[in-house]
All heavy atoms as atom14 arrays in JSON, in Angstrom:
{
  "sequence": "MTKFLAHFLMDESGATAIEYGLIAALISVALIAGATALGSQIGTTFNTLENKLDAANG",
  "atom14_mask": [
    [1, 1, 1, 1, 1, 1, 1, 1, 0, 0, 0, 0, 0, 0],
    [1, 1, 1, 1, 1, 1, 1, 0, 0, 0, 0, 0, 0, 0],
    [1, 1, 1, 1, 1, 1, 1, 1, 1, 0, 0, 0, 0, 0],
    [1, 1, 1, 1, 1, 1, 1, 1, 1, 1, 1, 0, 0, 0],
    [1, 1, 1, 1, 1, 1, 1, 1, 0, 0, 0, 0, 0, 0],
    [1, 1, 1, 1, 1, 0, 0, 0, 0, 0, 0, 0, 0, 0],
    [1, 1, 1, 1, 1, 1, 1, 1, 1, 1, 0, 0, 0, 0],
    [1, 1, 1, 1, 1, 1, 1, 1, 1, 1, 1, 0, 0, 0],
    [1, 1, 1, 1, 1, 1, 1, 1, 0, 0, 0, 0, 0, 0],
    [1, 1, 1, 1, 1, 1, 1, 1, 0, 0, 0, 0, 0, 0],
    [1, 1, 1, 1, 1, 1, 1, 1, 0, 0, 0, 0, 0, 0],
    [1, 1, 1, 1, 1, 1, 1, 1, 1, 0, 0, 0, 0, 0],
    [1, 1, 1, 1, 1, 1, 0, 0, 0, 0, 0, 0, 0, 0],
    [1, 1, 1, 1, 0, 0, 0, 0, 0, 0, 0, 0, 0, 0],
    [1, 1, 1, 1, 1, 0, 0, 0, 0, 0, 0, 0, 0, 0],
    [1, 1, 1, 1, 1, 1, 1, 0, 0, 0, 0, 0, 0, 0],
    [1, 1, 1, 1, 1, 0, 0, 0, 0, 0, 0, 0, 0, 0],
    [1, 1, 1, 1, 1, 1, 1, 1, 0, 0, 0, 0, 0, 0],
    [1, 1, 1, 1, 1, 1, 1, 1, 1, 0, 0, 0, 0, 0],
    [1, 1, 1, 1, 1, 1, 1, 1, 1, 1, 1, 1, 0, 0],
    [1, 1, 1, 1, 0, 0, 0, 0, 0, 0, 0, 0, 0, 0],
    [1, 1, 1, 1, 1, 1, 1, 1, 0, 0, 0, 0, 0, 0],
    [1, 1, 1, 1, 1, 1, 1, 1, 0, 0, 0, 0, 0, 0],
    [1, 1, 1, 1, 1, 0, 0, 0, 0, 0, 0, 0, 0, 0],
    [1, 1, 1, 1, 1, 0, 0, 0, 0, 0, 0, 0, 0, 0],
    [1, 1, 1, 1, 1, 1, 1, 1, 0, 0, 0, 0, 0, 0],
    [1, 1, 1, 1, 1, 1, 1, 1, 0, 0, 0, 0, 0, 0],
    [1, 1, 1, 1, 1, 1, 0, 0, 0, 0, 0, 0, 0, 0],
    [1, 1, 1, 1, 1, 1, 1, 0, 0, 0, 0, 0, 0, 0],
    [1, 1, 1, 1, 1, 0, 0, 0, 0, 0, 0, 0, 0, 0],
    [1, 1, 1, 1, 1, 1, 1, 1, 0, 0, 0, 0, 0, 0],
    [1, 1, 1, 1, 1, 1, 1, 1, 0, 0, 0, 0, 0, 0],
    [1, 1, 1, 1, 1, 0, 0, 0, 0, 0, 0, 0, 0, 0],
    [1, 1, 1, 1, 0, 0, 0, 0, 0, 0, 0, 0, 0, 0],
    [1, 1, 1, 1, 1, 0, 0, 0, 0, 0, 0, 0, 0, 0],
    [1, 1, 1, 1, 1, 1, 1, 0, 0, 0, 0, 0, 0, 0],
    [1, 1, 1, 1, 1, 0, 0, 0, 0, 0, 0, 0, 0, 0],
    [1, 1, 1, 1, 1, 1, 1, 1, 0, 0, 0, 0, 0, 0],
    [1, 1, 1, 1, 0, 0, 0, 0, 0, 0, 0, 0, 0, 0],
    [1, 1, 1, 1, 1, 1, 0, 0, 0, 0, 0, 0, 0, 0],
    [1, 1, 1, 1, 1, 1, 1, 1, 1, 0, 0, 0, 0, 0],
    [1, 1, 1, 1, 1, 1, 1, 1, 0, 0, 0, 0, 0, 0],
    [1, 1, 1, 1, 0, 0, 0, 0, 0, 0, 0, 0, 0, 0],
    [1, 1, 1, 1, 1, 1, 1, 0, 0, 0, 0, 0, 0, 0],
    [1, 1, 1, 1, 1, 1, 1, 0, 0, 0, 0, 0, 0, 0],
    [1, 1, 1, 1, 1, 1, 1, 1, 1, 1, 1, 0, 0, 0],
    [1, 1, 1, 1, 1, 1, 1, 1, 0, 0, 0, 0, 0, 0],
    [1, 1, 1, 1, 1, 1, 1, 0, 0, 0, 0, 0, 0, 0],
    [1, 1, 1, 1, 1, 1, 1, 1, 0, 0, 0, 0, 0, 0],
    [1, 1, 1, 1, 1, 1, 1, 1, 1, 0, 0, 0, 0, 0],
    [1, 1, 1, 1, 1, 1, 1, 1, 0, 0, 0, 0, 0, 0],
    [1, 1, 1, 1, 1, 1, 1, 1, 1, 0, 0, 0, 0, 0],
    [1, 1, 1, 1, 1, 1, 1, 1, 0, 0, 0, 0, 0, 0],
    [1, 1, 1, 1, 1, 1, 1, 1, 0, 0, 0, 0, 0, 0],
    [1, 1, 1, 1, 1, 0, 0, 0, 0, 0, 0, 0, 0, 0],
    [1, 1, 1, 1, 1, 0, 0, 0, 0, 0, 0, 0, 0, 0],
    [1, 1, 1, 1, 1, 1, 1, 1, 0, 0, 0, 0, 0, 0],
    [1, 1, 1, 1, 0, 0, 0, 0, 0, 0, 0, 0, 0, 0]
  ],
  "atom14_positions": [
    [[201.52, -160.44, 46.02], [200.42, -160.2, 45.15], [199.41, -159.23, 45.75], [198.9, -158.35, 45.06], [199.75, -161.53, 44.9], [198.61, -161.5, 43.95], [199.25, -161.16, 42.32], [197.79, -161.22, 41.32], [0.0, 0.0, 0.0], [0.0, 0.0, 0.0], [0.0, 0.0, 0.0], [0.0, 0.0, 0.0], [0.0, 0.0, 0.0], [0.0, 0.0, 0.0]],
    [[199.27, -159.21, 47.07], [198.36, -158.36, 47.72], [198.89, -156.92, 47.63], [198.1, -156.0, 47.44], [198.16, -158.77, 49.23], [197.73, -160.13, 49.26], [197.18, -157.93, 49.83], [0.0, 0.0, 0.0], [0.0, 0.0, 0.0], [0.0, 0.0, 0.0], [0.0, 0.0, 0.0], [0.0, 0.0, 0.0], [0.0, 0.0, 0.0], [0.0, 0.0, 0.0]],
    [[200.18, -156.8, 47.8], [200.77, -155.43, 47.68], [200.57, -154.89, 46.3], [200.26, -153.71, 46.15], [202.27, -155.57, 47.99], [202.75, -154.81, 49.21], [204.21, -154.95, 49.36], [204.62, -154.22, 50.62], [206.05, -154.27, 50.81], [0.0, 0.0, 0.0], [0.0, 0.0, 0.0], [0.0, 0.0, 0.0], [0.0, 0.0, 0.0], [0.0, 0.0, 0.0]],
    [[200.8, -155.73, 45.28], [200.58, -155.29, 43.93], [199.14, -154.85, 43.71], [198.88, -153.81, 43.05], [200.96, -156.39, 42.94], [200.64, -156.08, 41.5], [201.38, -155.19, 40.74], [199.5, -156.64, 40.89], [201.11, -154.84, 39.47], [199.21, -156.32, 39.54], [200.0, -155.46, 38.86], [0.0, 0.0, 0.0], [0.0, 0.0, 0.0], [0.0, 0.0, 0.0]],
    [[198.17, -155.62, 44.11], [196.78, -155.3, 43.96], [196.45, -153.98, 44.68], [195.7, -153.16, 44.14], [195.92, -156.47, 44.41], [194.36, -156.3, 44.18], [194.14, -156.18, 42.68], [193.65, -157.51, 44.72], [0.0, 0.0, 0.0], [0.0, 0.0, 0.0], [0.0, 0.0, 0.0], [0.0, 0.0, 0.0], [0.0, 0.0, 0.0], [0.0, 0.0, 0.0]],
    [[196.95, -153.82, 45.86], [196.65, -152.59, 46.65], [197.21, -151.39, 45.94], [196.62, -150.31, 45.85], [197.21, -152.74, 48.06], [0.0, 0.0, 0.0], [0.0, 0.0, 0.0], [0.0, 0.0, 0.0], [0.0, 0.0, 0.0], [0.0, 0.0, 0.0], [0.0, 0.0, 0.0], [0.0, 0.0, 0.0], [0.0, 0.0, 0.0], [0.0, 0.0, 0.0]],
    [[198.42, -151.55, 45.42], [199.12, -150.48, 44.68], [198.29, -150.14, 43.42], [198.12, -148.97, 43.05], [200.51, -150.84, 44.38], [201.27, -149.75, 43.6], [201.58, -148.55, 44.13], [201.72, -149.74, 42.31], [202.17, -147.81, 43.23], [202.33, -148.51, 42.12], [0.0, 0.0, 0.0], [0.0, 0.0, 0.0], [0.0, 0.0, 0.0], [0.0, 0.0, 0.0]],
    [[197.83, -151.16, 42.77], [197.11, -150.96, 41.52], [195.8, -150.27, 41.74], [195.4, -149.34, 40.99], [196.83, -152.31, 40.85], [195.99, -152.25, 39.56], [196.62, -151.75, 38.42], [194.68, -152.6, 39.55], [195.89, -151.65, 37.29], [193.93, -152.56, 38.41], [194.57, -152.02, 37.23], [0.0, 0.0, 0.0], [0.0, 0.0, 0.0], [0.0, 0.0, 0.0]],
    [[195.1, -150.52, 42.83], [193.83, -149.93, 43.14], [194.0, -148.49, 43.62], [193.13, -147.6, 43.49], [193.1, -150.73, 44.24], [192.6, -152.08, 43.86], [191.93, -152.84, 44.96], [191.58, -151.94, 42.7], [0.0, 0.0, 0.0], [0.0, 0.0, 0.0], [0.0, 0.0, 0.0], [0.0, 0.0, 0.0], [0.0, 0.0, 0.0], [0.0, 0.0, 0.0]],
    [[195.16, -148.1, 44.2], [195.37, -146.77, 44.72], [195.96, -145.9, 43.61], [196.02, -144.69, 43.78], [196.35, -146.79, 45.85], [195.83, -147.64, 47.06], [194.43, -146.85, 47.79], [195.22, -145.59, 48.71], [0.0, 0.0, 0.0], [0.0, 0.0, 0.0], [0.0, 0.0, 0.0], [0.0, 0.0, 0.0], [0.0, 0.0, 0.0], [0.0, 0.0, 0.0]],
    [[196.42, -146.4, 42.53], [197.0, -145.68, 41.44], [196.0, -144.85, 40.73], [195.05, -145.4, 40.22], [197.77, -146.65, 40.48], [198.54, -145.87, 39.39], [198.81, -144.71, 39.6], [198.91, -146.51, 38.41], [0.0, 0.0, 0.0], [0.0, 0.0, 0.0], [0.0, 0.0, 0.0], [0.0, 0.0, 0.0], [0.0, 0.0, 0.0], [0.0, 0.0, 0.0]],
    [[196.25, -143.5, 40.64], [195.25, -142.63, 40.01], [195.91, -141.84, 38.81], [195.38, -140.84, 38.42], [194.74, -141.64, 40.99], [193.89, -142.27, 42.11], [193.34, -141.21, 43.07], [193.57, -140.03, 42.8], [192.73, -141.66, 44.05], [0.0, 0.0, 0.0], [0.0, 0.0, 0.0], [0.0, 0.0, 0.0], [0.0, 0.0, 0.0], [0.0, 0.0, 0.0]],
    [[197.0, -142.41, 38.32], [197.75, -141.66, 37.27], [196.95, -141.55, 35.96], [197.09, -140.6, 35.22], [199.12, -142.32, 37.02], [198.92, -143.65, 36.6], [0.0, 0.0, 0.0], [0.0, 0.0, 0.0], [0.0, 0.0, 0.0], [0.0, 0.0, 0.0], [0.0, 0.0, 0.0], [0.0, 0.0, 0.0], [0.0, 0.0, 0.0], [0.0, 0.0, 0.0]],
    [[196.12, -142.56, 35.65], [195.37, -142.51, 34.37], [194.15, -141.63, 34.56], [193.49, -141.27, 33.56], [0.0, 0.0, 0.0], [0.0, 0.0, 0.0], [0.0, 0.0, 0.0], [0.0, 0.0, 0.0], [0.0, 0.0, 0.0], [0.0, 0.0, 0.0], [0.0, 0.0, 0.0], [0.0, 0.0, 0.0], [0.0, 0.0, 0.0], [0.0, 0.0, 0.0]],
    [[193.69, -141.34, 35.71], [192.44, -140.55, 35.98], [192.57, -139.15, 35.29], [191.61, -138.63, 34.71], [192.13, -140.44, 37.42], [0.0, 0.0, 0.0], [0.0, 0.0, 0.0], [0.0, 0.0, 0.0], [0.0, 0.0, 0.0], [0.0, 0.0, 0.0], [0.0, 0.0, 0.0], [0.0, 0.0, 0.0], [0.0, 0.0, 0.0], [0.0, 0.0, 0.0]],
    [[193.72, -138.53, 35.44], [193.86, -137.19, 34.87], [193.74, -137.17, 33.37], [193.09, -136.3, 32.82], [195.23, -136.62, 35.32], [195.41, -136.67, 36.75], [195.4, -135.22, 34.8], [0.0, 0.0, 0.0], [0.0, 0.0, 0.0], [0.0, 0.0, 0.0], [0.0, 0.0, 0.0], [0.0, 0.0, 0.0], [0.0, 0.0, 0.0], [0.0, 0.0, 0.0]],
    [[194.29, -138.18, 32.73], [194.18, -138.26, 31.23], [192.75, -138.43, 30.8], [192.28, -137.81, 29.82], [195.07, -139.36, 30.69], [0.0, 0.0, 0.0], [0.0, 0.0, 0.0], [0.0, 0.0, 0.0], [0.0, 0.0, 0.0], [0.0, 0.0, 0.0], [0.0, 0.0, 0.0], [0.0, 0.0, 0.0], [0.0, 0.0, 0.0], [0.0, 0.0, 0.0]],
    [[192.04, -139.21, 31.54], [190.59, -139.47, 31.2], [189.83, -138.17, 31.43], [188.97, -137.82, 30.6], [190.07, -140.63, 32.05], [190.69, -141.97, 31.64], [188.53, -140.67, 31.98], [190.36, -143.13, 32.53], [0.0, 0.0, 0.0], [0.0, 0.0, 0.0], [0.0, 0.0, 0.0], [0.0, 0.0, 0.0], [0.0, 0.0, 0.0], [0.0, 0.0, 0.0]],
    [[190.11, -137.47, 32.54], [189.44, -136.17, 32.78], [189.64, -135.17, 31.64], [188.81, -134.5, 31.21], [189.81, -135.64, 34.09], [189.28, -136.5, 35.27], [189.93, -136.13, 36.59], [190.88, -135.28, 36.63], [189.54, -136.67, 37.63], [0.0, 0.0, 0.0], [0.0, 0.0, 0.0], [0.0, 0.0, 0.0], [0.0, 0.0, 0.0], [0.0, 0.0, 0.0]],
    [[190.95, -135.07, 31.26], [191.25, -134.16, 30.17], [190.55, -134.52, 28.9], [190.12, -133.71, 28.15], [192.78, -134.06, 29.92], [193.5, -133.26, 31.0], [194.7, -133.73, 31.54], [193.02, -132.03, 31.4], [195.36, -132.94, 32.47], [193.66, -131.25, 32.3], [194.82, -131.73, 32.89], [195.5, -131.04, 33.78], [0.0, 0.0, 0.0], [0.0, 0.0, 0.0]],
    [[190.48, -135.76, 28.6], [189.74, -136.28, 27.43], [188.32, -135.96, 27.51], [187.69, -135.55, 26.47], [0.0, 0.0, 0.0], [0.0, 0.0, 0.0], [0.0, 0.0, 0.0], [0.0, 0.0, 0.0], [0.0, 0.0, 0.0], [0.0, 0.0, 0.0], [0.0, 0.0, 0.0], [0.0, 0.0, 0.0], [0.0, 0.0, 0.0], [0.0, 0.0, 0.0]],
    [[187.68, -136.15, 28.63], [186.25, -135.78, 28.75], [186.01, -134.28, 28.64], [185.08, -133.87, 27.98], [185.7, -136.23, 30.14], [185.57, -137.72, 30.31], [185.24, -138.08, 31.79], [184.56, -138.25, 29.36], [0.0, 0.0, 0.0], [0.0, 0.0, 0.0], [0.0, 0.0, 0.0], [0.0, 0.0, 0.0], [0.0, 0.0, 0.0], [0.0, 0.0, 0.0]],
    [[186.94, -133.43, 29.13], [186.8, -132.01, 28.99], [186.93, -131.61, 27.54], [186.14, -130.81, 27.05], [187.87, -131.29, 29.84], [187.49, -131.46, 31.35], [187.98, -129.77, 29.47], [188.61, -130.98, 32.3], [0.0, 0.0, 0.0], [0.0, 0.0, 0.0], [0.0, 0.0, 0.0], [0.0, 0.0, 0.0], [0.0, 0.0, 0.0], [0.0, 0.0, 0.0]],
    [[187.92, -132.22, 26.81], [188.06, -131.94, 25.36], [186.87, -132.31, 24.62], [186.45, -131.65, 23.72], [189.36, -132.6, 24.86], [0.0, 0.0, 0.0], [0.0, 0.0, 0.0], [0.0, 0.0, 0.0], [0.0, 0.0, 0.0], [0.0, 0.0, 0.0], [0.0, 0.0, 0.0], [0.0, 0.0, 0.0], [0.0, 0.0, 0.0], [0.0, 0.0, 0.0]],
    [[186.24, -133.47, 24.95], [185.04, -133.9, 24.23], [183.86, -132.95, 24.44], [183.15, -132.6, 23.52], [184.67, -135.35, 24.67], [0.0, 0.0, 0.0], [0.0, 0.0, 0.0], [0.0, 0.0, 0.0], [0.0, 0.0, 0.0], [0.0, 0.0, 0.0], [0.0, 0.0, 0.0], [0.0, 0.0, 0.0], [0.0, 0.0, 0.0], [0.0, 0.0, 0.0]],
    [[183.76, -132.5, 25.71], [182.66, -131.52, 26.03], [182.86, -130.28, 25.29], [181.9, -129.67, 24.75], [182.62, -131.31, 27.54], [181.55, -130.39, 28.02], [180.19, -130.97, 27.75], [181.66, -130.18, 29.57], [0.0, 0.0, 0.0], [0.0, 0.0, 0.0], [0.0, 0.0, 0.0], [0.0, 0.0, 0.0], [0.0, 0.0, 0.0], [0.0, 0.0, 0.0]],
    [[184.05, -129.76, 25.22], [184.36, -128.48, 24.49], [184.01, -128.68, 23.0], [183.46, -127.78, 22.36], [185.84, -128.03, 24.72], [185.92, -127.58, 26.2], [186.17, -126.97, 23.73], [187.4, -127.31, 26.55], [0.0, 0.0, 0.0], [0.0, 0.0, 0.0], [0.0, 0.0, 0.0], [0.0, 0.0, 0.0], [0.0, 0.0, 0.0], [0.0, 0.0, 0.0]],
    [[184.43, -129.83, 22.47], [184.11, -130.09, 21.05], [182.62, -130.13, 20.76], [182.23, -129.55, 19.75], [184.74, -131.44, 20.64], [186.1, -131.38, 20.83], [0.0, 0.0, 0.0], [0.0, 0.0, 0.0], [0.0, 0.0, 0.0], [0.0, 0.0, 0.0], [0.0, 0.0, 0.0], [0.0, 0.0, 0.0], [0.0, 0.0, 0.0], [0.0, 0.0, 0.0]],
    [[181.87, -130.73, 21.62], [180.42, -130.77, 21.42], [179.79, -129.38, 21.46], [178.94, -128.98, 20.65], [179.76, -131.7, 22.46], [178.29, -131.55, 22.51], [180.11, -133.16, 22.2], [0.0, 0.0, 0.0], [0.0, 0.0, 0.0], [0.0, 0.0, 0.0], [0.0, 0.0, 0.0], [0.0, 0.0, 0.0], [0.0, 0.0, 0.0], [0.0, 0.0, 0.0]],
    [[180.3, -128.56, 22.42], [179.8, -127.19, 22.56], [180.14, -126.4, 21.32], [179.33, -125.59, 20.8], [180.39, -126.53, 23.79], [0.0, 0.0, 0.0], [0.0, 0.0, 0.0], [0.0, 0.0, 0.0], [0.0, 0.0, 0.0], [0.0, 0.0, 0.0], [0.0, 0.0, 0.0], [0.0, 0.0, 0.0], [0.0, 0.0, 0.0], [0.0, 0.0, 0.0]],
    [[181.36, -126.53, 20.8], [181.76, -125.8, 19.58], [180.96, -126.21, 18.35], [180.54, -125.38, 17.57], [183.24, -126.02, 19.31], [184.19, -125.23, 20.22], [185.63, -125.7, 19.93], [184.08, -123.78, 20.08], [0.0, 0.0, 0.0], [0.0, 0.0, 0.0], [0.0, 0.0, 0.0], [0.0, 0.0, 0.0], [0.0, 0.0, 0.0], [0.0, 0.0, 0.0]],
    [[180.7, -127.49, 18.24], [179.92, -127.97, 17.04], [178.46, -127.46, 17.2], [177.91, -127.01, 16.17], [179.96, -129.54, 17.03], [181.34, -129.98, 16.61], [178.91, -130.04, 16.09], [181.57, -131.48, 16.79], [0.0, 0.0, 0.0], [0.0, 0.0, 0.0], [0.0, 0.0, 0.0], [0.0, 0.0, 0.0], [0.0, 0.0, 0.0], [0.0, 0.0, 0.0]],
    [[177.87, -127.5, 18.38], [176.55, -126.99, 18.56], [176.45, -125.5, 18.27], [175.56, -125.03, 17.63], [176.03, -127.29, 19.96], [0.0, 0.0, 0.0], [0.0, 0.0, 0.0], [0.0, 0.0, 0.0], [0.0, 0.0, 0.0], [0.0, 0.0, 0.0], [0.0, 0.0, 0.0], [0.0, 0.0, 0.0], [0.0, 0.0, 0.0], [0.0, 0.0, 0.0]],
    [[177.43, -124.74, 18.74], [177.44, -123.31, 18.46], [177.64, -123.0, 17.0], [176.97, -122.11, 16.47], [0.0, 0.0, 0.0], [0.0, 0.0, 0.0], [0.0, 0.0, 0.0], [0.0, 0.0, 0.0], [0.0, 0.0, 0.0], [0.0, 0.0, 0.0], [0.0, 0.0, 0.0], [0.0, 0.0, 0.0], [0.0, 0.0, 0.0], [0.0, 0.0, 0.0]],
    [[178.53, -123.75, 16.36], [178.73, -123.44, 14.93], [177.5, -123.81, 14.09], [177.21, -123.12, 13.12], [179.97, -124.31, 14.44], [0.0, 0.0, 0.0], [0.0, 0.0, 0.0], [0.0, 0.0, 0.0], [0.0, 0.0, 0.0], [0.0, 0.0, 0.0], [0.0, 0.0, 0.0], [0.0, 0.0, 0.0], [0.0, 0.0, 0.0], [0.0, 0.0, 0.0]],
    [[176.78, -124.9, 14.51], [175.63, -125.25, 13.78], [174.51, -124.17, 13.87], [173.88, -123.78, 12.89], [175.08, -126.59, 14.35], [176.06, -127.57, 14.18], [173.84, -127.04, 13.55], [0.0, 0.0, 0.0], [0.0, 0.0, 0.0], [0.0, 0.0, 0.0], [0.0, 0.0, 0.0], [0.0, 0.0, 0.0], [0.0, 0.0, 0.0], [0.0, 0.0, 0.0]],
    [[174.34, -123.64, 15.08], [173.36, -122.67, 15.33], [173.7, -121.35, 14.64], [172.86, -120.71, 13.98], [173.16, -122.38, 16.83], [0.0, 0.0, 0.0], [0.0, 0.0, 0.0], [0.0, 0.0, 0.0], [0.0, 0.0, 0.0], [0.0, 0.0, 0.0], [0.0, 0.0, 0.0], [0.0, 0.0, 0.0], [0.0, 0.0, 0.0], [0.0, 0.0, 0.0]],
    [[174.98, -121.01, 14.67], [175.4, -119.74, 13.99], [175.32, -119.9, 12.51], [174.91, -118.95, 11.82], [176.81, -119.44, 14.4], [177.43, -118.08, 13.9], [176.6, -116.95, 14.41], [178.86, -117.98, 14.35], [0.0, 0.0, 0.0], [0.0, 0.0, 0.0], [0.0, 0.0, 0.0], [0.0, 0.0, 0.0], [0.0, 0.0, 0.0], [0.0, 0.0, 0.0]],
    [[175.62, -121.09, 11.99], [175.54, -121.37, 10.57], [174.13, -121.19, 10.05], [173.87, -120.63, 9.0], [0.0, 0.0, 0.0], [0.0, 0.0, 0.0], [0.0, 0.0, 0.0], [0.0, 0.0, 0.0], [0.0, 0.0, 0.0], [0.0, 0.0, 0.0], [0.0, 0.0, 0.0], [0.0, 0.0, 0.0], [0.0, 0.0, 0.0], [0.0, 0.0, 0.0]],
    [[173.14, -121.66, 10.8], [171.77, -121.51, 10.41], [171.29, -120.06, 10.34], [170.64, -119.66, 9.45], [170.89, -122.29, 11.4], [171.19, -123.6, 11.33], [0.0, 0.0, 0.0], [0.0, 0.0, 0.0], [0.0, 0.0, 0.0], [0.0, 0.0, 0.0], [0.0, 0.0, 0.0], [0.0, 0.0, 0.0], [0.0, 0.0, 0.0], [0.0, 0.0, 0.0]],
    [[171.74, -119.3, 11.31], [171.39, -117.91, 11.36], [172.05, -117.13, 10.24], [171.42, -116.27, 9.61], [171.8, -117.25, 12.69], [170.96, -117.73, 13.87], [171.48, -117.18, 15.2], [172.56, -116.59, 15.28], [170.69, -117.43, 16.26], [0.0, 0.0, 0.0], [0.0, 0.0, 0.0], [0.0, 0.0, 0.0], [0.0, 0.0, 0.0], [0.0, 0.0, 0.0]],
    [[173.26, -117.45, 9.9], [173.94, -116.76, 8.76], [173.25, -117.12, 7.54], [173.07, -116.29, 6.64], [175.43, -117.12, 8.79], [176.12, -116.43, 10.0], [176.14, -116.68, 7.46], [177.55, -116.87, 10.13], [0.0, 0.0, 0.0], [0.0, 0.0, 0.0], [0.0, 0.0, 0.0], [0.0, 0.0, 0.0], [0.0, 0.0, 0.0], [0.0, 0.0, 0.0]],
    [[172.87, -118.34, 7.34], [172.17, -118.8, 6.09], [170.88, -118.06, 5.94], [170.53, -117.61, 4.83], [0.0, 0.0, 0.0], [0.0, 0.0, 0.0], [0.0, 0.0, 0.0], [0.0, 0.0, 0.0], [0.0, 0.0, 0.0], [0.0, 0.0, 0.0], [0.0, 0.0, 0.0], [0.0, 0.0, 0.0], [0.0, 0.0, 0.0], [0.0, 0.0, 0.0]],
    [[170.14, -117.89, 7.01], [168.87, -117.21, 6.96], [169.06, -115.71, 6.57], [168.33, -115.14, 5.78], [168.13, -117.28, 8.34], [167.89, -118.64, 8.62], [166.75, -116.54, 8.3], [0.0, 0.0, 0.0], [0.0, 0.0, 0.0], [0.0, 0.0, 0.0], [0.0, 0.0, 0.0], [0.0, 0.0, 0.0], [0.0, 0.0, 0.0], [0.0, 0.0, 0.0]],
    [[170.09, -115.13, 7.14], [170.41, -113.67, 6.84], [170.77, -113.55, 5.39], [170.33, -112.63, 4.75], [171.61, -113.22, 7.69], [171.26, -113.35, 9.13], [171.93, -111.77, 7.44], [0.0, 0.0, 0.0], [0.0, 0.0, 0.0], [0.0, 0.0, 0.0], [0.0, 0.0, 0.0], [0.0, 0.0, 0.0], [0.0, 0.0, 0.0], [0.0, 0.0, 0.0]],
    [[171.55, -114.43, 4.82], [171.93, -114.29, 3.42], [170.71, -114.53, 2.51], [170.59, -113.91, 1.44], [173.07, -115.3, 3.07], [174.43, -114.77, 3.42], [175.21, -115.48, 4.28], [174.91, -113.6, 2.87], [176.52, -115.01, 4.59], [176.16, -113.1, 3.2], [176.94, -113.81, 4.05], [0.0, 0.0, 0.0], [0.0, 0.0, 0.0], [0.0, 0.0, 0.0]],
    [[169.82, -115.44, 2.87], [168.68, -115.71, 2.07], [167.74, -114.48, 2.07], [167.16, -114.13, 1.04], [167.88, -116.95, 2.58], [168.55, -118.22, 2.24], [169.37, -118.31, 1.3], [168.33, -119.24, 3.06], [0.0, 0.0, 0.0], [0.0, 0.0, 0.0], [0.0, 0.0, 0.0], [0.0, 0.0, 0.0], [0.0, 0.0, 0.0], [0.0, 0.0, 0.0]],
    [[167.57, -113.84, 3.23], [166.78, -112.59, 3.32], [167.4, -111.52, 2.46], [166.67, -110.82, 1.71], [166.71, -112.18, 4.8], [166.17, -113.22, 5.57], [165.86, -110.93, 4.92], [0.0, 0.0, 0.0], [0.0, 0.0, 0.0], [0.0, 0.0, 0.0], [0.0, 0.0, 0.0], [0.0, 0.0, 0.0], [0.0, 0.0, 0.0], [0.0, 0.0, 0.0]],
    [[168.72, -111.36, 2.51], [169.37, -110.34, 1.74], [169.22, -110.65, 0.24], [168.93, -109.71, -0.51], [170.87, -110.31, 2.13], [171.75, -109.31, 1.4], [171.33, -107.91, 1.67], [173.2, -109.45, 1.86], [0.0, 0.0, 0.0], [0.0, 0.0, 0.0], [0.0, 0.0, 0.0], [0.0, 0.0, 0.0], [0.0, 0.0, 0.0], [0.0, 0.0, 0.0]],
    [[169.33, -111.89, -0.16], [169.14, -112.25, -1.55], [167.78, -111.93, -2.04], [167.55, -111.35, -3.11], [169.43, -113.71, -1.69], [169.19, -114.23, -3.12], [169.4, -115.72, -3.27], [169.38, -116.44, -2.21], [169.44, -116.25, -4.4], [0.0, 0.0, 0.0], [0.0, 0.0, 0.0], [0.0, 0.0, 0.0], [0.0, 0.0, 0.0], [0.0, 0.0, 0.0]],
    [[166.75, -112.23, -1.21], [165.39, -111.91, -1.58], [165.17, -110.44, -1.77], [164.47, -109.96, -2.68], [164.42, -112.53, -0.55], [164.39, -114.02, -0.62], [164.78, -114.61, -1.63], [164.04, -114.62, 0.5], [0.0, 0.0, 0.0], [0.0, 0.0, 0.0], [0.0, 0.0, 0.0], [0.0, 0.0, 0.0], [0.0, 0.0, 0.0], [0.0, 0.0, 0.0]],
    [[165.74, -109.62, -0.85], [165.54, -108.18, -0.92], [166.24, -107.62, -2.14], [165.75, -106.71, -2.84], [166.09, -107.51, 0.41], [165.16, -107.75, 1.54], [165.69, -107.0, 2.76], [164.7, -107.23, 3.91], [165.12, -106.51, 5.15], [0.0, 0.0, 0.0], [0.0, 0.0, 0.0], [0.0, 0.0, 0.0], [0.0, 0.0, 0.0], [0.0, 0.0, 0.0]],
    [[167.41, -108.13, -2.49], [168.16, -107.68, -3.65], [167.4, -108.07, -4.94], [167.3, -107.29, -5.93], [169.57, -108.26, -3.71], [170.57, -107.66, -2.7], [171.85, -108.44, -2.71], [170.84, -106.22, -3.02], [0.0, 0.0, 0.0], [0.0, 0.0, 0.0], [0.0, 0.0, 0.0], [0.0, 0.0, 0.0], [0.0, 0.0, 0.0], [0.0, 0.0, 0.0]],
    [[166.8, -109.28, -4.96], [166.0, -109.67, -6.1], [164.82, -108.81, -6.33], [164.41, -108.4, -7.43], [165.59, -111.13, -6.0], [166.7, -112.15, -6.21], [167.72, -111.73, -6.83], [166.57, -113.32, -5.75], [0.0, 0.0, 0.0], [0.0, 0.0, 0.0], [0.0, 0.0, 0.0], [0.0, 0.0, 0.0], [0.0, 0.0, 0.0], [0.0, 0.0, 0.0]],
    [[164.13, -108.44, -5.18], [162.97, -107.56, -5.25], [163.36, -106.16, -5.68], [162.58, -105.52, -6.46], [162.24, -107.56, -3.89], [0.0, 0.0, 0.0], [0.0, 0.0, 0.0], [0.0, 0.0, 0.0], [0.0, 0.0, 0.0], [0.0, 0.0, 0.0], [0.0, 0.0, 0.0], [0.0, 0.0, 0.0], [0.0, 0.0, 0.0], [0.0, 0.0, 0.0]],
    [[164.48, -105.7, -5.32], [164.92, -104.33, -5.66], [165.29, -104.32, -7.19], [165.12, -103.23, -7.8], [166.13, -103.93, -4.8], [0.0, 0.0, 0.0], [0.0, 0.0, 0.0], [0.0, 0.0, 0.0], [0.0, 0.0, 0.0], [0.0, 0.0, 0.0], [0.0, 0.0, 0.0], [0.0, 0.0, 0.0], [0.0, 0.0, 0.0], [0.0, 0.0, 0.0]],
    [[165.82, -105.4, -7.71], [166.21, -105.4, -9.13], [165.03, -105.7, -9.98], [165.14, -105.54, -11.24], [167.31, -106.45, -9.38], [168.64, -106.01, -8.79], [168.94, -104.81, -8.7], [169.43, -106.95, -8.37], [0.0, 0.0, 0.0], [0.0, 0.0, 0.0], [0.0, 0.0, 0.0], [0.0, 0.0, 0.0], [0.0, 0.0, 0.0], [0.0, 0.0, 0.0]],
    [[163.94, -106.08, -9.48], [162.66, -106.28, -10.21], [162.73, -107.4, -11.17], [162.23, -107.61, -12.15], [0.0, 0.0, 0.0], [0.0, 0.0, 0.0], [0.0, 0.0, 0.0], [0.0, 0.0, 0.0], [0.0, 0.0, 0.0], [0.0, 0.0, 0.0], [0.0, 0.0, 0.0], [0.0, 0.0, 0.0], [0.0, 0.0, 0.0], [0.0, 0.0, 0.0]]
  ]
}
């Protein structure tokens, strides 16, 4: 039983999968934040363009 417990505590095979999962989650959060910021800027640009076109058409 002691051997099994020692082997279990020394086993790091699952650590790599957890690390990859955390990296994937961090990349996903960064992509969502970037897309949100970019989406707001694009929306503002289109609204400005729409207002200028409306003003030009009188």
